[in-house]
N, C-alpha and C positions, 0 to 999 in steps of 0.2 A: 376256841379251845386253848386252854392255858398250856404252856410248855411243860414237858416232863422235867423232873429234876433228878440228877444222879450225883449223889454225894459220895465220893470215893475215899474220903479222908480216913474212914475207919477200916478200909480194906488193906490187906497186906500189899505192899508195892508190886509183887509179881502178878497179883490178881486184877490190878486196876485196868491194865491195857485191854484185857479180854472183856471185862465188864463194859468198858466204854464202847468198844467195837460192836458188841452184841446189842447194846442199847441203840446205837446208831442204825444198825442194820434192820432192827425191828420197827423203825420209824416209817411212816407213810410219807409220800412226797408232799412237801409243804409243812410237815411237822418239824419241831425242833426239840432238842434236849438241852437243859442248862446243866453244864458240868460244874460241880463244886469240888475244888481241890485246894491243896495247901501250897502250891507253887505254880509257876508259869509252865504249862505243859508244851513247851516249844518243840520238843521232839515229836509229840503227837501231832502238832500242827504241821510239821514238815511231812509227816506220813500222810495226813489228809491231803496236803497240797500235791503230793506225788501220786497217791492212789485215786483221789477224787477231784482233780482240778476242774473248776467250773461247775461242779455238781453238788457243792456243799457251801454252806455259809458258816463264817467264823467271826463272832463278835464278842469282844471283851466287855462284860458288864461290871465287874469289879476286878481290880488288878493289885491285890495284896495290900499290905505285905503278908498278912496271915491267911487271908481267904481270897481265892481266885474263883470267879464265876464267869464261865464262857458259854455263850449260846451257840450251839452247833446245829445248823439246819440242813435238811435233806431236800435238795432241789431237783433230783432226778432219781428214777428207780434204781439205776445201776451207774457205775462209772461211765463217763462218756467216751466214745471212740475218739482217737486223737493221733496226731503225728508224734512219734516218740523219738525219731532220729532222722536227720537229713544225711544220708550216706554219701551223696555227691559232695556236699560241703566238707564232711569229715575226711573223706579220702583225698580229695583234690585241692582243698583250700586250707589245710591245717598242717602243722608240723608233724612229722611221723612220730607215732607213739607205738613202739613195738610191744607185742603181747596183747592183752585184753584192752582194746581201745574203747569199748562200749559194752554195756550189758543192760538188759531189761530192768528198769528201776523199780517197778511196782512191787510192793511187799506181798500183796495177796494176789496170786496168779496161778494159772495151771501150766504155763509154759516158761521155759528158759530160752533166752536168746542172747547171743554175744557176737561182737565183731572182733575178729582176731587179725592182727597185722604181724606177719613174719618178715623179718629183715632179709635183705638179699642173701641167698645161700643158706638161710636157716632152715631147720626142719623140726617137726615133732616126731620123736622116735617111734618106731613100730610098736604098736600096742593093740590089745583086744579091746574093742569099744564096750561101753556099758550096756546094761540090759534094757535098752530102749533104742528106737530108731531116730536117726538124725538127718535133717535136711541141711545141706551145705550149699551156699550160693556164693560164687566167686564175684567179688566186687571190683577188684583191680589187681594188676600184675599177672604173673604166670607162675606155673609150678607143676608138680606131679603128685598124684595120689598113687601110692604103691599098695596093691592088694596081695592076697596070697598067690595069685597066678599071673597078674599082668600089671601094667602101669597105665594110668589115665592122665592125659595131658589136661591141665587146668588153664582156663582162660576166662576173661571177664564175661559174665552172662551164663556160665556153666552152672547148672543146678544138679547137685550130686546127692544121691540117696545112699546113706550109710546104714545098712541093716544092723540091728542090734547084735552085739558081740562079734561083729566082723573085724578082721585084722586089717589095719591100715597104717600108712605112714604118709605124712604131708611134707613136701619139700618145696621151698620157695625158689623161684627163678632169679635171674640177675637183677631184677628191679623190685624184688619183694613180692609178697602175696598177701592180699586182704580178702577176707571172706566172712560171711554171716552164717551162723548156725542157729537152727530152731529145733527144739525138741521138748518133750514132756519134762516138766520140772522135776529136778532131783535135788537131793540135799547137798551133794558134793560130787566132784568129778574124780573118779579113781581110774587111773590108767593101769591096766594089767599088762606087764611086759609080755611080748610075744616070744615064742620059741625062735631059735636061730633059723635063718633062711636055709634053703636046701644046700647052698654052697658053703655053709658053715659060718658065713659072716652074719653080723647082727646090725640092725639099724639103730643108731643112737641120735639123740638130739644134738644139733650143731649150735654153737654159740659164737 
């Protein structure tokens, strides 16, 4: 069976990406599409390497300068299961990187996941969570999770359930706090400020 050919040169630039992905997804295992374009689609290759490592083929047939032809093959029905992060190495064998130290890199996914590292004594101010449930897993360090009613001690190995729209504040202990979150994908994180505590004080982020 000869390869399908997809010439995107006549398509508007915003439409090319979707057309390529739709064509690739429609392929059966073992089939290929020859992409014809007017430049080296290196950003597209980076996306395939991130989303489909080991499950696609990429071969340049012509490399410009005016026409580029790339054979993209489908080697598996879906992206392959794989290790995406070694948390032990990240936490214990690398220089501290405070804030977002890692996030799930795949472009097409149903989940979001992040590793957050809070510096010693730092906190995330009191807020009302988003309209989705979050699992939080403590990787290293200690700290506290303050809820509407009580405070939970955080330690390595603790798995915390954060119900949607629940009020919480995270505070790191004297050696910092590192944790992994997993939740349904959302477009952006919006923290809604919580009302003052009963004693009139408010919880703010420390820096």
